[in-house]
C-alpha positions in Angstrom: -0.2 0.2 0.0 0.7 3.4 -0.9 0.5 6.8 1.0 -1.9 7.4 -2.0 -3.9 4.6 -1.6 -3.9 5.0 2.6 -5.8 8.7 1.6 -7.7 6.6 -0.6 -8.7 4.5 2.3 -9.1 7.4 5.4 -11.8 9.0 2.5 -14.1 5.7 2.3 -14.7 6.9 6.1 -17.4 9.5 5.9 -17.1 10.5 9.3 -12.9 11.0 9.0 -13.0 15.0 7.8 -10.2 16.5 6.6 -8.8 18.3 9.8 -9.4 15.2 11.5 -7.1 13.0 9.4 -4.5 16.4 8.8 -4.9 15.9 13.1 -3.9 11.8 12.8 -1.4 12.1 10.4 0.4 15.0 12.7 0.6 12.2 15.5 0.9 8.9 13.4 4.2 10.8 11.0 1.9 9.0 7.6 -1.6 8.2 6.3 -0.3 4.7 6.0 0.4 4.8 10.0 -2.7 6.0 10.9 -4.5 3.2 9.1 -3.3 0.9 10.8 -3.4 2.5 14.1 -5.7 0.7 16.9 -8.8 2.0 18.4 -6.6 2.9 21.8 -4.4 5.4 19.7 -7.1 6.4 17.4 -8.6 8.0 20.5 -6.4 10.3 20.9 -6.4 11.8 17.9 -7.7 15.3 18.0 -11.0 15.2 16.9 -11.7 12.0 17.3 -11.9 10.6 21.1 -13.1 7.5 22.4 -16.7 6.9 21.8 -15.9 7.4 18.1 -12.3 5.5 18.0 -13.8 1.9 18.2 -16.5 3.1 15.6 -13.4 4.5 13.1 -11.2 1.8 13.4 -13.9 -1.0 12.3 -14.5 1.5 9.4 -10.8 1.2 8.2 -10.3 -1.9 8.9 -12.9 -2.9 6.2 -11.7 0.5 3.7 -11.7 -1.4 0.4 -9.2 1.1 -1.1 -8.6 -1.6 -4.4 -12.3 -1.8 -5.3 -12.1 2.3 -5.8 -8.6 2.3 -7.4 -9.8 -0.8 -9.9 -13.1 1.3 -10.5 -11.4 4.5 -10.9 -9.3 2.3 -13.8 -12.0 0.9 -15.5 -13.9 4.6 -15.8 -10.7 6.5 -16.7 -11.1 8.3 -13.9 -7.7 9.6 -11.8 -7.6 9.2 -8.1 -5.6 12.4 -6.6 -4.7 12.6 -3.1 -2.4 15.3 -1.2 0.5 13.1 -1.4 0.5 13.4 -5.3 1.8 16.3 -7.7 -1.4 16.7 -9.6 -3.0 17.6 -6.1 -3.6 21.5 -6.2 -1.8 23.6 -4.3 -4.8 25.9 -3.5 -6.4 23.1 -1.5 -3.4 22.3 0.9 -4.2 25.2 2.8 -8.3 25.2 3.4 -10.0 24.2 6.3 -10.5 20.5 5.7 -8.7 19.8 2.6 -10.4 16.5 0.6 -8.6 13.4 1.0 -9.2 12.6 -2.3 -9.9 14.0 -5.9 -12.0 12.0 -8.0 -11.0 13.5 -11.6 -12.9 12.5 -15.3 -10.6 14.7 -17.4 -7.5 16.5 -17.2 -6.1 16.7 -13.4 -3.3 19.4 -14.6 -6.5 21.9 -15.6 -7.4 22.1 -11.9 -3.9 24.2 -10.9 -4.6 26.2 -13.8 -5.3 30.1 -13.4 -9.4 30.0 -12.4 -12.0 31.6 -11.0 -15.9 30.3 -9.9 -18.9 31.0 -10.3 -22.2 30.1 -8.7 -25.4 31.4 -8.3 -29.0 29.5 -7.7 -30.7 26.7 -9.3 -33.7 29.0 -10.8 -32.0 32.1 -12.2 -33.8 34.9 -14.4 -33.4 35.1 -18.3 -31.3 38.2 -17.2 -29.4 35.7 -15.2 -28.5 33.2 -17.1 -27.8 35.6 -20.2 -24.9 37.3 -17.9 -23.4 33.9 -16.4 -23.0 32.8 -20.1 -21.6 35.8 -21.0 -19.1 36.4 -18.3 -18.5 32.9 -18.2 -17.5 33.3 -22.1 -15.4 36.4 -22.0 -13.4 35.4 -18.5 -12.8 31.6 -20.5 -11.1 33.6 -24.0 -9.0 35.9 -21.2 -7.1 33.4 -20.2 -9.4 31.9 -16.7 -10.7 28.5 -16.3 -14.3 28.7 -15.6 -15.3 26.6 -11.8 -18.8 25.6 -11.0 -21.0 23.1 -9.6 -22.9 21.6 -12.6 -26.1 22.4 -10.6 -29.4 23.1 -12.4 -29.3 26.9 -13.2 -26.6 29.7 -13.1 -23.7 26.1 -13.0 -25.2 25.2 -16.1 -25.1 28.2 -17.8 -21.8 28.9 -17.0 -19.9 26.0 -18.2 -22.7 26.4 -21.0 -20.6 29.9 -21.7 -17.0 28.3 -21.4 -18.0 25.5 -24.0 -19.6 28.2 -26.3 -15.5 29.9 -26.3 -13.9 26.3 -27.1 -12.4 26.6 -23.4 -11.6 24.3 -20.7 -14.1 24.4 -17.6 -14.3 22.4 -14.0 -17.6 20.8 -12.3 -17.3 20.0 -9.2 -19.6 18.4 -8.3 -21.7 17.4 -4.7 -22.2 13.2 -5.4 -19.6 10.0 -6.8 -18.7 10.6 -10.2 -21.1 7.7 -10.8 -24.2 8.8 -9.2 -23.7 12.3 -11.1 -25.9 14.6 -10.1 -28.7 15.8 -11.8 -28.6 13.6 -14.1 -30.2 15.7 -17.3 -26.4 17.4 -17.0 -24.8 14.0 -17.8 -23.6 15.0 -21.1 -22.7 18.3 -20.0 -20.2 16.7 -18.0 -19.1 14.5 -21.0 -18.8 17.6 -22.8 -16.3 19.2 -20.3 -14.4 16.3 -20.3 -14.1 16.7 -24.1 -12.9 19.6 -24.2 -10.0 19.5 -21.4 -11.4 20.3 -19.0 -12.7 18.1 -15.6 -15.4 17.2 -13.9 -14.4 16.8 -10.1 -15.6 15.2 -6.7 -14.3 14.3 -3.3 -16.8 11.7 -3.0 -15.8 7.6 -3.6 -17.7 6.0 -6.0 -21.1 5.0 -5.0 -22.0 8.2 -2.9 -25.2 9.9 -4.0 -26.1 13.3 -3.2 -27.8 14.4 0.2 -28.3 17.8 2.0 -24.5 17.9 3.3 -22.4 17.0 0.4 -23.4 20.3 -1.6 -22.7 22.6 1.0 -19.4 20.3 1.2 -18.2 20.9 -1.9 -18.6 24.5 -2.2 -15.6 24.9 -0.1 -13.5 23.3 -3.0 -15.5 25.2 -5.6 -13.8 28.5 -3.5 -10.8 26.7 -2.8 -9.9 26.3 -6.0 -10.5 29.8 -7.0 -8.7 33.2 -6.1 -12.0 34.8 -6.7 -15.9 33.9 -7.0 -18.4 35.4 -8.8 -22.3 35.2 -7.5 -24.4 36.4 -10.7 -28.0 35.4 -8.5 -28.9 33.9 -5.3 -32.0 34.3 -3.2 -31.5 35.2 0.5 -31.5 31.7 1.6 -29.5 30.0 -1.6 -26.5 27.9 -1.2 -24.7 30.1 -3.0 -23.9 32.3 0.3 -22.7 29.4 1.8 -20.1 29.2 -0.8 -19.1 33.0 -0.4 -19.0 32.3 3.3 -16.7 29.9 2.6 -14.3 32.1 0.1 -14.1 34.9 2.6 -12.6 32.5 5.2 -10.4 31.4 2.7 -9.3 34.6 1.8 -10.3 34.8 -2.0 -12.2 37.7 -3.2 -16.2 37.8 -3.3 -17.4 39.5 -7.1 -21.2 40.0 -6.8 -23.3 40.8 -10.3 -26.4 43.1 -9.1 -29.7 42.4 -10.3 -32.9 44.4 -9.8 -33.6 45.4 -5.9 -37.2 43.9 -6.6 -36.2 40.5 -7.7 -35.7 37.4 -5.3 -33.1 36.3 -7.2 -31.1 39.3 -6.6 -31.4 39.7 -2.7 -28.2 37.2 -2.1 -26.2 39.4 -4.3 -27.4 42.3 -2.7 -26.5 41.2 0.8 -23.2 40.1 -0.6 -22.4 43.8 -1.8 -23.6 45.7 1.4 -21.2 42.9 3.4 -18.2 44.6 1.1 -18.5 42.5 -2.0 -17.1 43.6 -5.1 -19.7 45.2 -7.6 -19.0 43.2 -11.0 -20.7 44.8 -14.0 -18.6 43.4 -16.4 -16.1 40.2 -17.1 -13.4 43.3 -16.7 -14.4 44.4 -13.7 -13.8 40.4 -12.4 -10.0 40.8 -14.3 -9.5 44.1 -12.6 -10.3 42.4 -8.7 -7.9 39.5 -9.2 -5.0 41.5 -10.5 -5.4 43.8 -7.9 -4.8 41.2 -5.2 -2.0 41.3 -3.6 -0.4 38.1 -4.2 -1.7 38.3 -7.9 -0.6 41.9 -9.0 1.1 42.5 -12.0 0.1 38.3 -12.9 -3.0 39.4 -15.6 -4.4 36.7 -17.5 -3.9 35.6 -21.0 -5.6 33.5 -23.0 -6.1 29.8 -21.9 -5.3 26.8 -24.1 -8.2 26.6 -26.3 -9.3 23.7 -28.8 -10.0 25.2 -32.2 -8.0 28.4 -32.9 -6.1 29.8 -35.2 -2.5 30.3 -36.1 -2.1 33.7 -34.1 -4.2 32.6 -31.1 -1.6 29.4 -30.8 1.3 31.9 -30.3 0.0 33.5 -27.5 1.4 32.7 -24.1 0.1 30.5 -21.6 -1.6 31.9 -18.5 0.2 33.0 -15.5 0.2 30.1 -12.1 0.6 32.8 -10.0 -3.3 33.7 -10.5 -3.8 30.9 -9.0 -2.3 32.0 -5.6 -4.2 32.5 -2.7 -4.5 36.2 -1.5 -2.4 36.5 2.0 -4.3 35.9 5.1 -4.0 39.5 6.6 -6.1 40.5 3.7 -9.2 38.2 4.4 -12.3 40.0 4.9 -14.2 39.4 8.2 -16.7 37.5 8.2 -20.4 38.9 8.4 -22.2 37.8 11.1 -25.8 38.8 12.8 -26.4 39.8 16.2 -27.7 36.2 17.1 -24.2 34.7 15.8 -22.1 37.3 17.6 -23.9 36.5 20.9 -22.8 33.0 20.7 -19.1 33.8 19.4 -18.6 36.3 22.4 -20.5 33.4 24.6 -17.3 30.9 23.5 -14.5 33.3 23.5 -15.8 34.2 26.9 -16.4 30.7 28.4 -14.4 28.4 26.1 -16.0 24.4 25.5 -19.9 24.8 26.2 -22.6 22.9 25.4 -25.7 24.0 23.1 -27.7 23.9 26.7 -25.1 26.5 28.1 -24.9 28.9 25.3 -28.6 28.9 24.9 -28.5 30.0 28.6 -25.8 32.5 28.4 -26.6 34.4 25.6 -30.5 34.4 26.3 -30.8 32.3 23.0 -34.2 30.0 22.6 -33.0 26.7 22.2 -34.2 25.9 19.3 -32.9 28.8 17.3 -29.4 28.0 19.0 -28.8 24.5 17.0 -29.3 26.3 13.4 -26.6 29.4 14.5 -24.0 26.7 15.5 -24.8 25.0 12.2 -24.1 28.2 10.4 -20.9 29.2 12.3 -19.6 25.6 11.8 -20.3 25.9 7.8 -18.1 29.2 8.2 -15.7 27.3 9.8 -16.1 29.5 13.0 -17.2 27.1 15.5 -15.7 23.2 15.9 -18.1 20.9 17.4 -16.8 18.4 19.5 -17.1 14.4 19.8 -19.0 14.7 23.2 -21.0 17.5 21.5 -19.3 20.4 22.9 -18.8 23.2 21.1 -16.0 26.3 21.2 -14.6 28.4 18.7 -12.2 27.4 15.9 -8.6 28.8 15.9 -9.4 31.0 12.5 -12.6 32.5 14.4 -10.2 34.1 16.8 -8.5 35.9 14.5 -11.3 36.8 11.9 -13.9 37.8 14.9 
């Protein structure tokens, strides 16, 4: 077994996230050593504890990584782990980096200059037009457009990049053999055929659910120095992607819409919180080039697949565009008054149960649970194995 195989095996245990595995590797020295550790040793890993150790040890002992490798080989899928050279550097520094990436297509495009485009599954005609236009022109400018292959804006963004005969990336919230939504299977094939990639962190057999989509959003934003939000309602999953982007130090941009249009309210909210208003693709390029780590790295045309001789002579895009901005430039996450109360409570009291938080903040217990989940998604609060909560390390610097 190689170290890469060990990562594939660890990824087969749903309850083991990137942060916990990172803690395990720090303790044992390698993924292979963590995989062979017993229940007692696993119980000492931060994030596992005695309660979960037996369950995880049993799951690891039966993790069939060989079957995953064989299925990948027969499906022409590349499995990329953190010890493989194809693993994108941009994902190494995010919270809970994926343990494995199942890539249909070219893994090299994951390390190309990128920009994410996200939005509602039920866009207006205006939103569809803007998504296609922005994606088309940004792709021609040398950026690989990253989206989620969902209905609506994600689909339009991919179509715009393909119309420009450029590559694009789709990060999906299910296994590659459980592609969702099913009507986008042909679009996924076209993405791969055009030199792009369809990517998932989930092993073969994992279907989409309410948890997988929010989790994949951190990969969409993590791959890119900037995220463009096209249309979104006030409860849209697009705002989760924007939250991840802010936590990761990425630029958040939003296309304005009509204030009377419900599908524009999410973008308006982002603009009120400090997102960059972008009215044309040139505004996106200007925002990306203004980032401290990216300055002087203006994008040039990406590889195309039906080009003239003049176009083939253009230089390859600079990989400096892919670097994340330095930590001091990260915008502060926007918190509601209730979320601020919980953060202040955890700052003051340290580790605490949801019931204790409800008492200390005078918030109803039925409200505290959803608020804690929202703060977890923003990577500001960490839930411990015994059910208690504590402030995440990054939150101490961000809020």
